[in-house]
N, C-alpha and C positions, 0 to 999 in steps of 0.2 A: 563693226561700228566705227565710224570715223572718230579720230582723236583730235582734240584741239588744245594747243598749249597757249596759255595766257600769261602775260606779264602785267601785274597789277601794282599800282602804287601802294605803299605800306598802309596808309590810312584807309584806303578802300578795302584792302585785304582784311584788315582788322574789323572794319564795319561789317563786311560780309560774313566773317567768321562768327561774330556775335549774333547776327540774325539767324545763321544756320544753327547755331547752338540753341537759340531760343526756340526754334522749330523742331529741334531734336534730329536734325539731319546732318550728314557730313557736308563739308563745304562744297564739294563737287556736286553732290545731289541737289543742294540748295540752288546752285548756279544753274544747273540743268532745268530745275523746276521753274525758276524765274524766266529763263529764256523761252521755255515752252509756253508759259503764261503770256509772255509778251508777243509771241508769234501767233497765238491762237486768238481770234476775235472773241471777246466775251460779251454775252448778252447783258442788258441792263440789270436783270435780276442777278446774274452771276457777279457783277461788279458790286451790287449792294450786299450780297452775301459775303463776298470777300472783305469788304469794308467792315461789316459787322464782326466777322471772325477776327480781324486784326484789332478792332477796338476792344473786343472782349479779351483777347490774348494780352493786350497791353495793360489791362487792369490786373492781370494775374489771377483772375477768377476762373478762367478757362485756359486749358493748355491743349495744343494740338497733339494728336497722337502720332508718335514716330512711325514712319512707314516700316522701319526695321522691326518694331514691336508688333505691328499688324502682321507682317510677313511671318514672324516667328510663331504667332498664335495660329495663323492659318495653316502653315506647314506642319506644325506639331500640336495637335489637339490636346496632347498630354502635358503640354508646357504648364508650369505652375501658374496658377491664377491667384488672385487675392481671395482669401477665405472670407465667407460672409460675416457680416457684423451682426451680432445679436442685439436686438432692440426690444424694449418693453412695448406692450400694446398689441393690438390685433393687426391683421393684414390691412394694407391700405385700401384694398377693394371693399372690405367690410366697412371701413370708416366712410368711404364715399357713399355707399348704399345707405348707411344710417343718416348721413347728412341730407341726401336727397329725400328720404322719407320725412325728415323733420320739416323740410321746406315745402312740402306738398300739402 
């Protein structure tokens, strides 16, 4: 694989580091991702999707999943997962069925 060495101004480096950390990627991975996105023509739908994802991520309500985390789970199905949270009440499917019956 070809290797590229970049010299970046300090402010740009800091800005890119922050964006990479926000996405949960190493700086190098983030830069490669950005270059790939810029060199691949995106459909209108893809641009809208990307804009929506960025807007949601900026609110803090949604976080992107780190590619390292996805890889870890795919490669090791026995990797620890979050344990389920116990909640009161019945299954969601039962509640939906009951709601539908009430509206009919």
